[in-house]
Structures are given as structure tokens and as C-alpha cells.
C-alpha positions as CSV (number, residue, x, y, z in Angstrom):
1,M,-17.2,3.7,8.1
2,Y,-16.4,7.2,7.1
3,K,-13.4,9.1,8.5
4,S,-11.9,12.5,8.1
5,V,-8.7,13.1,6.0
6,A,-6.6,13.3,9.2
7,E,-7.9,10.0,10.6
8,T,-7.5,8.3,7.2
9,A,-3.9,9.5,6.9
10,L,-3.1,8.0,10.3
11,D,-4.8,4.7,9.4
12,I,-2.9,4.2,6.1
13,N,0.4,5.8,7.2
14,M,0.5,8.6,4.7
15,P,1.0,12.3,5.2
16,E,-2.2,14.2,5.5
17,A,-1.3,16.5,2.6
18,Q,-0.8,13.5,0.3
19,V,-4.1,12.0,1.3
20,M,-5.8,15.4,0.6
21,R,-4.0,15.6,-2.8
22,Y,-5.3,12.1,-3.7
23,V,-8.8,13.1,-2.7
24,L,-8.7,16.3,-4.9
25,E,-7.3,14.2,-7.8
26,G,-10.0,11.6,-7.4
27,R,-7.6,8.8,-6.6
28,I,-9.3,8.4,-3.2
29,H,-13.1,8.5,-3.3
30,S,-14.6,10.8,-0.8
31,V,-17.8,12.7,0.2
32,H,-17.7,16.5,1.0
33,D,-20.2,17.3,3.7
34,G,-19.9,21.1,3.3
35,E,-17.0,21.5,5.8
36,Q,-14.7,18.5,5.3
37,F,-14.0,15.5,3.1
38,L,-15.1,12.2,4.5
39,I,-13.5,9.0,3.2
40,N,-15.0,5.5,3.3
41,T,-12.3,3.3,4.7
42,Q,-13.6,0.1,3.1
43,Q,-12.0,1.2,-0.2
44,F,-8.6,0.4,1.4
45,D,-9.4,-3.2,2.3
46,C,-8.1,-4.5,-1.0
47,Y,-5.0,-2.3,-0.8
48,F,-4.0,-3.8,2.6
49,E,-4.7,-7.3,1.4
50,E,-2.4,-6.8,-1.6
51,L,0.2,-5.1,0.5
52,E,0.3,-8.2,2.8
53,Q,0.6,-10.5,-0.1
54,I,3.5,-8.5,-1.6
55,K,5.3,-8.6,1.8
56,H,4.8,-12.3,1.9
57,E,6.2,-12.8,-1.6
58,I,9.2,-10.6,-0.8
59,D,9.9,-12.7,2.3
60,I,9.8,-15.9,0.2
61,W,12.1,-14.3,-2.4
62,K,14.6,-13.3,0.3
63,N,14.7,-16.7,1.9
64,T,15.1,-18.6,-1.4
65,P,18.7,-19.7,-1.9
66,I,20.5,-18.8,-5.1
67,P,21.0,-22.0,-7.2
68,E,24.5,-22.7,-8.4
69,D,25.1,-21.9,-12.0
70,I,25.4,-25.2,-14.0
71,D,27.7,-23.5,-16.6
72,I,30.5,-22.9,-14.1
73,K,33.1,-25.6,-14.0
74,D,36.0,-25.9,-11.7
75,E,39.0,-26.3,-13.9
76,D,42.3,-25.7,-12.0
């Protein structure tokens, strides 16, 4: 599905100016129809999958307890 720059910015939670800059730099693939740039939203599917995987890994990391250091000895 093709969407405008404004619609894409809302979908991926980025400022519209940043999305437009990425389009002009070629970092986001788009089609120019003579009036506006249209962006195929399927190119972000992999991005969202990787983002969810990273969030999951961060949650695992936060919930993993810190092991005790085996070099510390209690010598009073």
C-alpha cells in the first residue's frame, strides 16, 4: 500500500520533515507522482519486526539478575 509522506510519518512515529529528508536522501524508497512522494509501507515490515525483537531482548536483559562475583570474599 502506498501512502503519502504525512501518513507514513504518523505510521512510523517520526516527524514529517525527517521522513521527507530520508526520502530525498534515498534512505526511504518512494515514487514521485508529479505532485507528491508516495511511499510503499511494506518496506517497514522488517523494521517493525526487528524493533519488537530488540524490545523483547531489552526486557530479558532488564529482568536478568546480576550474578554474584566469585572473586569477592567476605573476610572480616
